C-alpha positions in Angstrom: 124.6 111.3 93.1 123.6 108.9 90.2 124.5 105.3 90.9 122.8 103.5 87.9 121.8 104.6 84.5 119.7 102.5 82.2 119.6 103.8 78.6 117.3 102.7 75.7 117.1 99.1 77.0 115.2 96.6 74.8 114.6 93.0 75.4 112.5 90.4 73.6 112.0 86.7 73.4 111.3 85.8 69.8 108.3 87.9 68.7 107.4 88.8 72.2 108.8 92.2 73.3 109.1 92.6 77.1 110.2 96.2 77.0 111.5 98.6 74.3 113.9 101.7 74.6 113.5 101.8 78.4 115.4 104.6 80.1 115.7 105.5 83.8 118.2 106.5 86.5 118.6 105.5 90.1 120.4 107.8 92.6 122.3 107.0 95.8 120.0 106.1 98.7 116.9 105.4 96.5 114.8 102.5 97.5 113.2 101.3 94.2 110.5 98.7 93.6 109.8 97.4 90.1 106.2 96.3 89.6 104.6 94.6 86.7 102.2 91.8 85.8 103.7 88.3 85.8 105.6 87.6 82.6 106.2 91.3 81.7 109.9 91.1 82.5 110.6 92.2 86.1 113.1 89.5 86.9 114.5 89.7 83.4 115.2 93.4 83.9 117.0 92.7 87.2 119.2 90.0 85.5 120.1 92.4 82.7 121.0 95.1 85.2 123.3 92.5 86.9 124.8 91.3 83.7 123.3 87.8 84.0 121.0 88.2 80.9 121.7 89.4 77.4 119.9 92.5 76.2 118.8 93.2 72.6 120.1 96.8 72.7 120.8 99.7 75.1 123.2 100.3 78.0 123.4 99.6 81.7 126.0 101.9 83.4 127.0 101.8 87.1 129.0 104.5 88.8 132.6 103.5 89.1 133.8 101.9 92.4 130.4 100.8 93.8 129.7 97.3 95.1 126.6 95.5 93.8 125.0 92.3 95.3 122.1 90.4 93.7 119.6 88.2 95.6 118.2 85.9 92.9 115.5 83.3 93.4 118.0 80.4 92.9 121.0 80.3 95.2 124.4 78.9 94.4 126.4 77.6 97.4 129.2 75.2 98.1 127.7 72.3 100.0 130.8 71.5 102.0 131.0 74.9 103.7 129.3 75.8 106.9 126.8 78.6 107.3 129.4 80.8 108.9 132.1 80.0 106.3 129.6 80.8 103.5 128.7 84.1 105.0 132.5 85.0 105.2 133.1 83.9 101.6 133.0 87.5 100.4 135.5 90.0 99.2 135.0 92.5 102.1 138.0 93.4 104.4 136.0 92.5 107.5 135.2 89.0 106.3 138.8 88.4 105.4 140.0 89.7 108.8 137.6 87.3 110.7 138.6 84.3 108.5 142.3 85.2 109.2 141.6 85.5 113.0 139.8 82.2 113.1 142.7 80.5 111.4 145.1 82.1 113.9 143.1 80.9 116.8 143.4 77.3 115.5 147.2 77.8 115.2 147.9 79.3 118.7 151.6 78.7 118.5 152.0 81.0 115.5 152.3 84.4 117.2 153.2 86.2 114.1 149.9 85.1 112.5 148.0 85.9 115.7 149.4 89.5 115.9 148.7 90.1 112.2 145.1 88.8 112.6 144.5 90.8 115.8 145.8 94.0 114.1 143.7 93.3 111.0 140.5 92.8 113.2 141.2 96.2 114.9 142.0 98.0 111.7 138.9 96.9 109.8 136.6 97.1 112.9 135.8 93.5 112.3 134.7 92.9 115.9 131.5 94.9 115.3 131.1 93.1 111.9 131.2 89.7 113.7 128.5 90.9 116.1 126.4 92.0 113.1 126.8 88.6 111.4 125.5 86.8 114.5 122.6 89.2 114.9 121.4 88.9 111.3 121.8 85.1 111.3 119.8 84.9 114.5 117.0 87.2 113.1 116.7 84.9 110.1 116.7 81.8 112.3 120.1 80.5 111.2 121.4 80.1 114.7 123.5 77.0 114.0 126.5 78.7 112.3 128.5 75.5 111.9 125.7 73.6 110.1 126.8 72.4 106.6 125.1 73.9 103.6 124.0 70.4 102.3 122.1 70.0 105.6 119.9 73.1 105.1 116.4 73.1 103.9 115.4 75.0 100.7 113.9 77.9 102.8 117.1 78.0 105.0 119.3 78.3 101.9 117.1 81.2 100.7 117.5 83.0 104.0 121.2 82.4 104.0 121.5 84.1 100.6 119.5 87.0 102.0 121.7 87.1 105.1 124.9 87.3 103.0 123.7 90.5 101.2 122.4 92.1 104.4 125.6 91.5 106.2 127.8 92.9 103.4 125.4 95.9 102.9 126.8 96.8 99.5 126.3 100.1 97.8 123.4 98.6 95.7 121.3 95.7 96.8 119.2 94.1 94.1 116.6 91.8 95.6 114.2 89.5 93.8 111.3 88.6 96.1 113.3 89.0 99.4 110.3 88.1 101.6 109.8 84.7 100.1 110.5 81.9 102.7 110.3 84.3 105.6 107.8 84.1 108.4 105.9 87.2 109.5 108.3 88.1 112.3 111.3 87.9 109.8 109.4 90.0 107.3 108.7 92.8 109.8 112.3 92.7 111.0 113.6 92.9 107.3 111.2 95.8 106.6 112.8 97.7 109.5 116.4 96.8 108.5 116.0 97.9 104.9 114.2 101.1 105.9 117.2 102.1 108.0 119.9 100.7 105.6 122.1 103.2 103.8 122.3 101.0 100.7 120.5 101.9 97.5 117.9 99.2 96.9 116.3 97.8 93.8 113.7 95.1 94.4 110.9 93.1 93.0 108.3 92.1 95.7 104.5 91.4 95.8 104.4 92.4 99.5 102.4 95.7 99.4 103.1 96.6 103.1 106.8 96.2 102.2 106.4 98.5 99.2 104.5 101.1 101.4 107.1 101.2 104.2 110.5 100.6 102.5 110.3 102.1 99.0 110.4 105.8 97.9 110.3 105.1 94.2 108.1 102.8 92.1 109.0 101.8 88.5 106.1 100.1 86.7 106.7 98.0 83.6 103.6 98.2 81.3 103.0 98.2 77.6 106.7 97.6 76.9 107.7 100.9 78.6 108.1 102.2 82.1 106.3 104.7 84.3 108.3 106.1 87.2 106.6 107.3 90.4 108.6 109.2 93.1 106.7 107.9 96.1 105.7 104.8 98.0 103.0 102.2 97.1 99.9 104.3 98.0 101.4 107.3 96.1 101.9 105.0 93.1 98.3 103.8 93.2 97.0 107.3 93.4 99.1 108.6 90.5 98.5 105.5 88.3 94.7 106.1 88.8 95.2 109.7 87.7 97.2 108.7 84.7 94.5 106.2 83.6 91.8 108.9 84.0 93.8 111.3 81.9 94.4 108.6 79.3 90.7 107.7 79.3 89.8 111.4 78.8 92.3 111.7 76.0 90.9 108.6 74.3 87.4 110.0 74.7 88.2 113.3 73.0 90.1 111.4 70.2 87.0 109.2 69.6 84.8 112.3 69.2 87.3 113.9 66.9 87.7 110.6 64.9 83.9 110.4 64.4 83.9 114.0 62.9 86.9 113.3 60.8 85.5 110.0 59.5 82.3 111.8 58.5 84.3 114.5 56.7 86.5 111.8 54.8 83.4 109.9 53.7 81.8 113.1 52.3 84.8 114.0 50.2 85.4 113.0 46.5 88.3 110.7 45.9 90.4 113.3 44.1 91.5 116.1 46.5 94.5 118.3 47.0 97.4 118.3 49.4 95.4 119.9 52.3 92.9 117.1 52.2 95.8 114.5 52.1 97.3 116.2 55.2 94.0 116.0 57.0 93.7 112.3 56.1 97.2 111.7 57.5 96.2 113.5 60.7 93.1 111.3 60.9 95.4 108.2 61.1 97.1 109.7 64.2 93.8 110.4 65.9 92.6 106.9 65.1 95.7 105.4 66.8 94.9 107.3 70.0 91.2 106.7 69.9 91.6 102.9 69.5 93.7 102.6 72.6 92.3 100.7 75.5 92.6 101.5 79.2 93.4 98.2 80.9 91.3 97.6 84.0 92.1 94.3 85.8 88.7 93.3 87.1 87.8 89.8 87.9 84.0 89.6 88.1 83.4 85.8 88.4 80.1 84.6 89.9 80.7 80.9 89.7 77.8 78.7 90.9 78.8 77.5 94.3 77.6 74.1 95.5 74.9 74.5 98.2 76.3 74.4 101.8 74.2 72.7 104.4 73.9 73.5 108.1 76.6 71.1 109.2 79.9 72.2 107.7 83.1 71.1 109.5 83.2 70.1 113.2 86.5 69.6 115.0 86.4 67.7 118.3 89.5 67.4 120.7 91.8 67.4 117.8 95.4 66.3 118.5 98.4 65.7 116.3 102.0 64.8 117.3 105.1 63.2 115.9 106.7 61.4 118.9 107.4 64.0 121.5 106.7 66.9 119.1 103.2 68.1 119.7 101.8 70.2 116.9 98.1 70.4 117.9 96.6 69.6 121.3 92.9 69.3 122.1 91.6 71.9 119.5 87.8 72.3 119.2 86.0 74.4 116.5 82.8 74.4 114.5 83.0 76.2 111.1 80.1 78.6 110.2 78.9 79.5 106.8 80.7 82.5 105.2 83.7 82.5 107.6 87.0 83.8 106.3 89.8 82.5 108.6 93.5 83.4 108.4 96.1 81.1 109.8 99.4 82.5 111.1 102.3 81.2 113.1 106.0 80.3 112.8 107.2 77.6 110.5 106.9 74.2 112.0 104.0 74.9 114.3 101.6 72.7 112.4 99.7 75.0 110.0 100.1 72.8 106.9 99.5 69.6 108.9 96.2 71.1 110.1 95.1 71.8 106.5 96.1 68.3 105.4 94.0 66.8 108.2 91.0 68.9 107.2 91.1 67.4 103.6 91.9 63.9 104.8 95.5 63.7 103.6 96.7 63.1 107.2 95.0 61.4 110.1 94.8 62.9 113.6 96.7 61.4 116.5 93.5 61.9 118.6 90.1 63.5 118.3 88.1 63.7 115.1 87.1 65.9 112.2 83.5 65.6 110.9 82.9 67.0 107.4 79.3 67.8 106.4 77.7 65.9 103.4 77.3 69.0 101.3 80.9 70.3 101.7 83.0 70.4 98.5 86.6 71.1 99.4 88.9 73.1 97.2 92.5 72.9 98.3 95.2 75.1 96.8 98.7 74.2 98.0 102.3 74.5 96.8 102.7 70.7 96.1 99.6 70.7 93.9 101.1 72.5 91.0 101.6 69.6 88.6 100.8 70.3 84.9 101.8 68.5 81.7 104.2 71.2 80.4 103.5 70.2 76.8 99.8 71.0 77.0 98.2 74.2 75.9 96.8 76.6 78.4 93.2 76.3 77.2 93.4 72.5 77.3 94.3 72.6 81.0 90.9 74.2 81.6 89.0 72.1 79.0 90.2 68.9 80.7 88.0 69.9 83.6 85.1 71.3 81.7 84.3 73.1 78.4 81.9 75.4 80.2 81.8 76.7 83.7 78.3 77.1 85.4 77.6 80.6 86.7 74.8 82.0 88.8 71.3 82.4 87.4 71.7 79.5 85.0 74.4 81.2 82.8 77.5 79.5 81.5 81.0 80.6 80.7 83.3 79.1 78.1 86.8 78.0 79.0 88.2 80.8 76.8 86.2 83.5 78.5 87.1 82.1 81.9 90.8 82.4 81.0 90.3 86.0 80.0 88.6 86.8 83.3 91.7 85.5 85.0 93.8 87.9 82.9 95.0 85.4 80.3 94.5 87.3 77.0 93.4 85.4 73.9 97.0 85.4 72.4 98.1 83.2 75.4 95.3 80.6 75.3 97.2 78.3 72.8 100.6 78.8 74.4 102.2 75.8 75.9 102.3 75.6 79.7 106.1 75.5 79.7 106.2 79.0 78.3 104.3 80.5 81.3 106.1 82.3 84.1 105.9 80.9 87.7 103.2 83.3 88.6 101.1 82.5 85.5 101.3 78.8 86.3 100.1 79.4 89.8 97.2 81.5 88.5 96.3 78.7 86.1 96.4 76.2 89.0 94.2 78.5 91.1 91.7 78.5 88.2 91.5 74.7 88.2 90.6 74.8 91.9 87.9 77.5 91.7 86.2 76.2 88.6 85.2 73.0 90.5 82.8 75.1 92.4 84.1 74.5 96.0 82.1 75.8 98.9 84.9 75.2 101.4 88.1 76.8 100.0 91.5 76.3 101.5 94.4 78.4 100.2 98.0 77.6 101.4 100.3 80.5 100.5 98.2 81.6 97.5 100.1 84.9 97.1 103.6 83.5 96.4 104.8 84.6 93.0 101.6 86.4 92.1 102.0 90.0 91.0 100.2 92.8 92.8 97.7 93.2 90.0 96.4 89.6 90.1 96.5 89.8 93.9 94.1 92.7 93.8 91.8 90.8 91.4 92.0 87.7 93.6 91.1 89.8 96.7 88.0 91.1 94.9 86.9 87.5 94.1 87.5 86.2 97.6 85.8 89.1 99.3 82.6 88.0 97.4 83.1 84.3 98.0 80.0 83.0 99.9 81.5 79.7 101.2 84.0 79.0 104.0 87.5 80.2 103.4 90.8 79.3 105.1 94.0 81.2 104.1 97.6 80.5 105.2 99.7 83.4 104.1 102.7 85.6 105.0 101.1 88.4 103.0 100.0 90.8 105.7 98.1 93.1 103.3 96.2 90.2 101.8 95.2 88.8 105.3 94.1 92.3 106.5 91.9 92.7 103.4 90.3 89.3 103.4 90.0 87.6 106.7 87.8 88.4 109.7 89.0 85.7 112.0 92.5 84.4 112.8 93.9 81.1 114.2 97.3 81.8 115.7 99.5 78.6 116.0 101.6 79.5 119.0 103.6 76.3 119.1 103.6 73.4 121.6 100.2 72.4 120.3 98.4 75.6 121.2 96.1 77.4 118.8 94.7 80.8 119.8 91.3 81.8 118.3 91.4 85.6 117.6 88.4 87.6 116.3 90.0 89.9 113.8 92.5 90.2 111.0 96.3 90.2 110.9 96.7 93.7 112.4 94.4 92.6 115.3 96.6 89.5 115.8 99.9 91.5 115.8 98.5 94.1 118.3 97.4 91.3 120.7 100.9 89.8 120.4 102.5 93.1 121.2 100.2 93.6 124.1 101.1 90.1 125.4 104.8 90.8 125.0 104.4 94.2 126.8 102.6 92.5 129.7 105.3 89.9 129.9 108.0 92.5 130.1 106.1 94.3 132.9 105.7 91.0 134.8 109.4 90.2 134.4 110.3 93.7 135.7 108.0 93.3 138.7 109.6 90.0 139.6 113.1 91.5 139.4 112.0 94.5 141.5 110.5 92.1 144.1 113.7 90.1 144.2 115.7 93.3 144.8 113.3 94.4 147.5 113.7 91.0 149.2 117.5 91.3 149.1 117.6 94.7 150.8 115.0 94.1 153.5 117.7 93.8 156.2 120.1 96.3 154.5 121.5 98.9 157.0 121.0 102.7 156.7 122.4 104.4 153.6 126.1 104.9 153.6 127.3 108.6 153.7 131.2 108.4 154.2 134.1 106.0 154.1 135.2 104.0 157.1 138.9 104.2 158.2 139.6 100.8 156.6 138.0 102.0 153.3 140.1 105.2 153.3 143.3 103.1 153.5 142.0 100.9 150.7 141.2 103.9 148.6 144.7 105.3 148.9 146.2 101.9 148.2 144.1 101.5 145.1 145.4 104.8 143.6 149.0 103.6 144.1 148.2 100.1 142.6 146.5 101.6 139.5 149.4 103.9 138.9 151.9 101.0 139.1 149.8 98.8 136.8 149.6 101.6 134.2 153.4 102.1 134.3 154.0 98.3 133.9 151.6 98.2 131.0 153.4 101.1 129.3 156.7 99.3 129.8 155.5 96.2 128.1 154.1 98.1 125.2 157.6 99.7 124.7 159.2 96.3 124.9 156.9 94.9 122.2 157.6 98.0 120.0 161.3 97.5 120.3 161.1 94.5 118.0 161.4 91.5 120.3 161.7 88.3 118.2 161.6 85.5 120.8 158.2 83.8 120.5 158.0 82.7 124.1 158.8 86.2 125.5 156.2 87.8 123.2 153.6 85.3 124.4 154.5 85.9 128.1 154.3 89.7 127.7 150.9 89.4 125.8 149.6 87.3 128.6 150.7 89.8 131.2 149.1 92.6 129.3 145.8 90.7 129.4 146.1 90.2 133.2 146.9 93.9 133.7 143.8 94.9 131.7 141.6 92.7 134.0 143.3 94.0 137.2 142.9 97.6 136.0 139.2 97.2 135.3 138.6 95.6 138.7 140.6 98.2 140.7 139.2 101.2 138.7 135.6 100.0 139.3 136.3 99.7 143.1 138.1 103.1 143.1 135.0 104.7 141.4 132.7 103.0 144.0 134.7 104.4 146.9 135.2 107.8 145.4 131.5 108.5 145.7 131.9 108.9 149.5 135.2 110.9 149.6 
């Protein structure tokens, strides 16, 4: 069943065309990822689909009656609401029922309101909805439901926006970078949640494991058009490679034909008939194909790295705490040449603090860090992105150097360096304010690398970078000969680059793991499995201790228990009759508030008594 049709969609900003006459459809249950280079219009396409951005031409048509929710990168909340109130501020029947029930509980004397709310909760199955709300808020670490919006951090607000969509589970979820501001545990949980969700999903994400596991369709925006692949991320990579090979072969044939036709045209006299004119027109078409270029995003930069001596960075009994909050406790480590270390752990466990101490931005509470004389630090971090927005792209690079020294005595101009980082010539004289968020971060990364560091620290380098530049960056880092430290929530990136992992466990503990992200997760799962086995063994031992003096197994009822069993049958029957009588009274239209309240209270008591007596009856019935 078709849920969304996009027909002949065109969007441009001035002379820059993002996409032209784009057409595609999305069916119920599809889980679609839109991939493209930064600045090619991924987020713009999502906004046009949601009606938040104007289009030049074309149509976006949703199936009638379906609910659509959009997770955008900038949230819009009312600061005076609590987390729970914001989650319930939706148009769903369950959310309205819970809000009504909470209001009724605050006005306990209004029995009419209570009865209406109770009936509404039952009718909409809002009891299960409330459980779902609590589970999702807990998974996204928003446990304090009564906390006001204005007290939340930026990351918590992002997670709240995501929670609202997941809780409502609309017919179509449109998600722009849903894994941003999530730690690794949250990302893995979200991956599982969306994989099992019945919603149709349209998303933009750079998380390639996410694309692999969740998505069954990839739509690529390239050269102002789209290419649709009915498969996950690895299928997309395979088919894109095949498409480029076919294109390259077609261009090769066209070039051969163009050379032959060019020779023919040059041999001909100027005055010829209509057949020759037709052949010349055909030559123009061949030339158009032959002059196409297959874009290959390769970043082959061999920047001259400063020499790294035998002493690099030594850490002795390092400690860092803020009052009673211990982030790092007695950590020792000596860095070796060529190490590539990944840092993982939950937010707030001291990862960024550790990096700031390495570069001298923060001082340890105890211990010391000794940095070798030949070490040149390069530190990429989120707070470092500070450009003069009115400067041109090429001037940002030239402010550092006109030429970049390469290996073997070669040099590279600022313009060529930009091209290697996938900034084409037509962007060199653009002002910085025209760049997308990902393009600005790529430019910032260039300013770090071109200073020739031999100890490179990257704090969340993958945020807002597209999958194409990520692949290019991975190639560069794989060949980097200095020391490398990466803090990232990108599992694919960590698996591909690092060979060593520091796991910040919390409470000051840092575990040193030889291996990448997958190794770390497997060790964590093994540890959790061992803990479960230990907990089970302790429980079994406690049970064994309790039954040491237990008499022989019971085979039949005692005389006293037989009497109790018969009495229970009579009492259960009497309670069921009393309950039926109360139900009839309530259905007869009693209007006295006090009487309704008393009857409701008695019904509650009967329910508890029935549960107790029926459980005891079942227990005794095993021996009758």
